[in-house]
C-alpha positions as CSV (number, residue, x, y, z in Angstrom):
1,X,21.5,1.9,-48.4
2,X,18.7,1.6,-46.0
3,X,16.7,4.6,-44.8
4,X,18.3,6.6,-41.9
5,X,16.6,6.7,-38.6
6,X,15.7,10.3,-37.7
7,X,14.2,10.1,-34.3
8,X,13.2,11.9,-31.1
9,X,12.5,10.7,-27.6
10,X,9.2,11.6,-25.9
11,X,8.2,10.7,-22.4
12,X,5.1,8.9,-21.2
13,X,6.4,7.6,-17.9
14,X,8.8,9.8,-15.9
15,X,9.7,7.9,-12.7
16,X,13.2,7.0,-13.9
17,X,15.5,9.2,-11.9
18,X,14.5,9.0,-8.3
19,X,12.5,6.3,-6.4
20,X,9.8,7.0,-3.8
21,X,12.1,6.4,-0.9
22,X,14.5,9.2,-1.7
23,X,14.3,12.6,0.1
24,X,11.6,14.9,-1.1
25,X,12.1,17.1,-4.1
26,X,11.8,20.9,-4.0
27,X,8.4,22.6,-4.4
28,X,8.7,23.2,-8.1
29,X,7.5,19.8,-9.3
30,X,6.4,20.9,-12.7
31,X,9.8,21.2,-14.4
32,X,11.4,18.1,-15.9
33,X,14.5,19.8,-17.3
34,X,15.9,21.1,-14.0
35,X,14.3,18.8,-11.4
36,X,13.4,15.7,-13.3
37,X,14.4,13.2,-10.7
38,X,11.5,13.5,-8.3
39,X,9.0,10.7,-7.9
40,X,5.3,11.2,-8.6
41,X,2.5,8.7,-8.1
42,X,0.5,10.3,-10.9
43,X,1.1,10.3,-14.6
44,X,2.8,13.5,-15.9
45,X,1.8,13.4,-19.5
46,X,-0.5,15.5,-21.6
47,X,-2.2,13.7,-24.5
48,X,-3.0,16.9,-26.4
49,X,0.6,18.0,-26.3
50,X,1.7,14.6,-27.4
51,X,-0.7,14.8,-30.4
52,X,0.4,18.3,-31.3
53,X,4.1,17.4,-31.3
54,X,3.9,14.1,-33.1
55,X,1.7,15.6,-35.8
56,X,4.5,18.1,-36.5
57,X,7.2,15.4,-36.6
58,X,6.9,14.3,-40.3
59,X,7.2,17.8,-41.6
60,X,10.3,18.3,-39.4
61,X,11.9,15.2,-41.1
62,X,11.4,12.8,-38.2
63,X,10.5,9.3,-39.1
64,X,10.9,7.5,-35.7
65,X,9.6,8.4,-32.3
66,X,10.8,6.6,-29.1
67,X,8.3,6.6,-26.3
68,X,9.7,6.3,-22.8
69,X,6.9,4.1,-21.5
70,X,8.0,3.1,-18.0
71,X,5.1,3.1,-15.5
72,X,3.0,5.3,-17.9
73,X,0.9,2.2,-18.9
74,X,-1.2,-0.1,-16.8
75,X,0.2,-3.4,-18.0
76,X,-2.2,-6.3,-18.1
77,X,0.7,-8.6,-17.0
78,X,1.7,-6.3,-14.1
79,X,-1.0,-3.7,-13.4
80,X,0.8,-2.9,-10.1
81,X,3.5,-1.0,-12.0
82,X,1.3,1.7,-13.6
83,X,0.9,5.0,-11.8
84,X,-2.4,6.7,-11.3
85,X,-3.7,7.9,-14.6
86,X,-1.5,5.5,-16.6
87,X,-2.8,4.7,-20.1
88,X,-4.5,1.4,-20.7
89,X,-2.9,-1.0,-23.1
90,X,-5.7,-0.3,-25.6
91,X,-5.3,3.4,-25.3
92,X,-1.5,3.2,-25.9
93,X,-2.1,0.8,-28.8
94,X,-4.5,3.4,-30.4
95,X,-1.7,6.0,-30.1
96,X,0.8,3.6,-31.7
97,X,-1.6,3.1,-34.6
98,X,-2.1,6.9,-34.9
99,X,1.7,7.4,-35.1
100,X,2.0,4.8,-37.9
101,X,-0.8,6.5,-39.8
102,X,1.3,9.6,-39.7
103,X,4.2,7.8,-41.2
104,X,6.2,7.4,-38.0
105,X,7.8,4.3,-36.6
106,X,6.9,4.0,-32.9
107,X,9.6,2.5,-30.7
108,X,8.9,1.5,-27.0
109,X,11.6,2.3,-24.4
110,X,11.8,0.5,-21.1
111,X,14.8,1.4,-19.1
112,X,16.2,-1.5,-17.1
113,X,19.3,0.1,-15.8
114,X,19.4,0.1,-12.0
115,X,19.9,3.8,-12.1
116,X,16.7,4.4,-14.0
117,X,14.3,1.6,-13.0
118,X,12.4,3.3,-10.2
119,X,9.3,2.9,-12.4
120,X,9.5,-0.9,-11.7
121,X,8.3,-0.4,-8.2
122,X,9.3,-3.2,-5.9
123,X,10.9,-5.1,-8.7
124,X,13.7,-2.5,-8.8
125,X,15.0,-4.2,-5.7
126,X,15.0,-7.7,-7.2
127,X,17.6,-7.4,-9.9
128,X,19.1,-10.7,-11.2
129,X,16.5,-12.9,-9.5
130,X,14.1,-15.3,-11.2
131,X,11.2,-13.0,-10.3
132,X,12.9,-10.0,-11.9
133,X,13.8,-11.8,-15.1
134,X,10.2,-13.0,-15.4
135,X,8.8,-9.5,-15.0
136,X,11.3,-8.2,-17.5
137,X,10.3,-10.8,-20.0
138,X,6.6,-10.2,-19.4
139,X,6.9,-6.5,-19.9
140,X,8.9,-6.8,-23.1
141,X,6.4,-9.3,-24.5
142,X,3.5,-7.1,-23.6
143,X,5.0,-3.9,-24.9
144,X,5.7,-5.6,-28.2
145,X,2.0,-6.7,-28.3
146,X,0.9,-3.1,-27.6
147,X,3.3,-1.7,-30.2
148,X,2.2,-4.4,-32.6
149,X,5.5,-5.9,-33.6
150,X,7.9,-2.9,-33.3
151,X,11.1,-3.0,-35.2
152,X,13.1,-2.0,-32.1
153,X,12.8,-2.1,-28.3
154,X,15.0,0.4,-26.4
155,X,16.2,-1.2,-23.2
156,X,17.9,1.9,-21.7
157,X,20.8,0.4,-19.6
158,X,22.7,3.6,-19.1
159,X,24.4,5.2,-16.1
160,X,24.5,2.1,-13.8
161,X,26.9,3.6,-11.3
162,X,26.8,4.7,-7.6
163,X,27.1,8.3,-8.6
164,X,23.9,8.2,-10.7
165,X,21.9,6.7,-7.8
166,X,22.6,9.3,-5.1
167,X,18.9,10.4,-5.3
168,X,17.7,6.8,-4.7
169,X,16.5,5.4,-1.4
170,X,17.8,2.1,-2.6
171,X,20.7,1.8,-4.9
172,X,22.5,-1.2,-6.5
173,X,25.1,-1.8,-9.2
174,X,25.4,-5.2,-10.9
175,X,28.9,-6.6,-11.4
176,X,29.6,-7.5,-15.0
177,X,28.6,-11.1,-14.9
178,X,25.2,-10.3,-13.4
179,X,24.7,-7.3,-15.6
180,X,25.5,-9.4,-18.6
181,X,23.1,-12.3,-17.5
182,X,20.2,-9.9,-17.1
183,X,21.1,-8.1,-20.3
184,X,21.2,-11.3,-22.3
185,X,17.8,-12.2,-20.9
186,X,16.5,-8.9,-22.2
187,X,18.0,-9.4,-25.6
188,X,16.6,-12.9,-25.9
189,X,13.1,-11.5,-24.9
190,X,13.4,-8.9,-27.7
191,X,14.6,-11.5,-30.3
192,X,11.6,-13.7,-29.4
193,X,9.4,-10.8,-30.6
194,X,11.5,-10.2,-33.7
195,X,12.4,-6.8,-32.3
196,X,16.0,-5.4,-32.4
197,X,17.4,-4.4,-29.0
198,X,18.6,-0.8,-28.8
199,X,20.5,0.7,-25.8
200,X,22.3,3.7,-24.6
201,X,26.0,3.0,-25.0
202,X,27.6,4.6,-21.9
203,X,28.1,1.3,-20.1
204,X,30.9,1.0,-22.6
205,X,33.0,3.8,-21.0
206,X,33.9,1.6,-18.0
207,X,33.4,-1.8,-19.5
208,X,35.2,-1.7,-22.9
209,X,36.4,-5.3,-22.8
210,X,32.8,-6.5,-22.2
211,X,31.6,-4.6,-25.2
212,X,34.4,-5.8,-27.4
213,X,34.0,-9.5,-26.5
214,X,30.4,-10.0,-25.3
215,X,28.1,-7.3,-26.6
216,X,26.1,-8.7,-29.6
217,X,26.6,-6.7,-32.7
218,X,22.9,-6.9,-33.3
219,X,22.3,-4.5,-30.5
220,X,21.8,-1.0,-31.8
221,X,23.9,1.6,-29.9
222,X,23.1,5.2,-29.0
223,X,26.2,7.0,-27.6
224,X,25.4,10.4,-26.3
225,X,27.4,13.7,-26.2
226,X,25.2,16.4,-24.7
227,X,27.6,19.3,-24.3
228,X,29.6,21.7,-26.4
229,X,32.7,20.0,-27.9
230,X,36.0,20.9,-26.3
231,X,38.5,21.3,-29.0
232,X,37.7,21.2,-32.8
233,X,36.4,17.6,-32.5
234,X,35.7,17.2,-28.8
235,X,39.0,15.6,-28.2
236,X,39.8,17.6,-25.1
237,X,38.3,18.0,-21.7
238,X,36.7,15.7,-19.2
239,X,34.0,14.6,-21.7
240,X,36.4,13.5,-24.4
241,X,35.8,9.8,-23.7
242,X,32.2,10.3,-24.8
243,X,33.3,11.7,-28.1
244,X,35.9,9.1,-28.7
245,X,33.3,6.4,-28.0
246,X,31.6,7.2,-31.4
247,X,34.8,6.2,-33.2
248,X,35.6,3.2,-30.9
249,X,32.2,1.7,-31.2
250,X,32.4,2.1,-34.9
251,X,35.7,0.4,-35.0
252,X,34.2,-2.5,-33.1
253,X,31.6,-2.9,-35.8
254,X,28.5,-1.6,-34.0
255,X,25.8,0.3,-35.8
256,X,25.0,3.6,-34.0
257,X,22.3,6.2,-33.7
258,X,24.1,9.1,-32.0
259,X,22.0,11.1,-29.5
260,X,22.3,14.8,-28.8
261,X,20.1,17.4,-27.0
262,X,19.6,21.0,-26.2
263,X,19.3,20.0,-22.5
264,X,22.7,21.5,-21.7
265,X,23.6,23.7,-24.7
266,X,21.8,24.8,-27.8
267,X,24.7,24.2,-30.2
268,X,25.2,20.5,-29.2
269,X,23.4,18.7,-32.1
270,X,24.9,20.8,-34.9
271,X,28.5,20.6,-33.4
272,X,28.4,16.8,-32.9
273,X,26.8,16.0,-36.2
274,X,29.2,18.2,-38.1
275,X,32.2,16.6,-36.4
276,X,31.0,13.0,-37.1
277,X,30.2,13.9,-40.7
278,X,33.5,15.7,-41.3
279,X,35.4,12.6,-40.0
280,X,33.2,10.1,-41.8
281,X,32.5,7.9,-38.7
282,X,31.2,4.7,-40.2
283,X,28.1,2.7,-39.3
284,X,25.9,5.6,-38.4
285,X,22.4,4.5,-39.2
286,X,20.5,7.5,-37.8
287,X,20.3,10.2,-35.2
288,X,18.2,11.0,-32.1
289,X,17.1,14.2,-30.5
290,X,16.5,13.7,-26.8
291,X,14.9,16.8,-25.2
292,X,14.7,15.1,-21.7
293,X,11.5,16.9,-20.7
294,X,8.0,15.9,-19.8
295,X,5.4,15.8,-22.5
296,X,3.4,18.6,-20.9
297,X,2.4,22.2,-21.8
298,X,5.2,23.8,-19.8
299,X,7.9,22.0,-21.9
300,X,6.1,22.1,-25.3
301,X,8.2,24.8,-27.0
302,X,11.5,23.4,-25.5
303,X,10.7,20.0,-27.0
304,X,9.9,21.4,-30.4
305,X,13.0,23.6,-30.3
306,X,15.2,20.6,-29.6
307,X,13.7,18.7,-32.5
308,X,14.0,21.7,-34.8
309,X,17.8,21.9,-34.1
310,X,18.1,18.3,-35.3
311,X,16.0,19.3,-38.4
312,X,18.4,22.1,-39.4
313,X,21.6,20.1,-38.5
314,X,20.4,17.4,-40.8
315,X,19.9,19.8,-43.7
316,X,23.5,20.9,-43.3
317,X,25.3,17.6,-42.6
318,X,22.8,14.7,-42.7
319,X,23.7,13.7,-46.3
320,X,27.4,13.5,-45.2
321,X,26.9,11.0,-42.4
322,X,28.6,7.9,-43.3
323,X,27.0,4.4,-43.4
324,X,29.1,1.4,-44.3
325,X,27.8,-2.1,-43.9
């Protein structure tokens, strides 16, 4: 049995929830948890906070850290994407090496969903074109160089719906054929780098046939349930489809890293992990804590608290999570 992925998500870039053409955000631009959708032309990332948190991760049982890169790096291939203060490729590469020296597996995350791609700048308005696909391929290639042959590349791909783009000045939703063509291009770009593609799974909710017949089983899935369970196992209420998706994706043969968070309720991680352990949902290869906050001093303790809840849930239920290959 291979080692489980115990992971957390930390943000470098943060322009993934509102583009620069949307209405202005309220004055409190420092919070990420409550007003994280605002656009900012400058990097919102504190390197000292990043160091402090990541140095604590091994003792908290975390072996994998996803870095939401976005426009937080000044890419050599597309320097126009990086915001003011973005890290140079060499600076980020040094951070990747530091993480590996700590015993952590660093994973780059680039969200290419139309609902979370404001970081792409003008390219967010070129989906499914030759230009767009070249840029996507360039970025995946370069981020794999910076991360020095990562095991995984997280592609995002969540929440591509009109409702999730109400805060955008320009919004678009790809029909299934175009979504799939763009996605296959991303998967191919990852495979060229010998990196396994990893995505959020919620496109599955409204596109089950596509997942069943056309989603490659090599793509690692992260379905998320971020709220308190309704009913003993989350089988009731408006969010029941998110809970059922853990079982349905497992039945389809996908490997999963469930994702939970304290963003909405503090008991979320423990509840969901206990339910999946009790019901022996197969093909769970890890778990992810996603604080959904900026890596800055104001959110420092909230981030650590989110990770700590994963640490303690793992002590209770982690050895009962069921992996079957």
